[in-house]
C-alpha positions, 0 to 999 in steps of 0.5 A, a space after each residue: 815042112 819047115 824053111 830048113 828042110 825045104 832048102 835042103 829038098 830045093 838044094 838036092 834038086 838044083 844041084 843035080 840039074 843043069 845050071 839055070 843061068 840065072 838067079 831066083 829067090 823064092 820069098 816066103 814069110 819064113 825066110 828066103 831060098 835063094 838058087 844061084 845058078 849063074 856059074 857052073 852049077 846051081 848053089 842053094 842057100 838062105 841069103 836074102 840077095 838081089 835076083 834076076 827073078 822073085 817068086 812070092 809064095 807061101 812055104 805050103 804052096 812051094 813044097 806043093 809045087 816041089 812035090 808035083 802036087 800043084 802045077 806052077 802055072 796054075 799057082 800063078 793064075 790063081 795068085 797063089 805066087 807072084 812073080 818079079 823079074 825076068 819071065 824067061 827065068 821063070 820058065 828055066 825052073 821047070 826042072 826044080 818042079 819036074 818029077 824025078 
């Protein structure tokens, strides 16, 4: 998957759950996926803005987590992803990685 198709996948999931009351930026070599849940609904785009939480990872790992093939907590423990910012926001992301 490329950044565009992954962004669409995140948008589909993020807009189907309650707003996360925060902003998250997933930073990858290919670009960023920004989830803005500070309003009434989650909005997803590729603009590189300041966020409450930055998640650095590669696109393959991100898609594995989105598909339920990799546990996000294990990815952190294995150093496949790094988190920078409000860790309470990280706990709110479970809705994005939950099976539908």
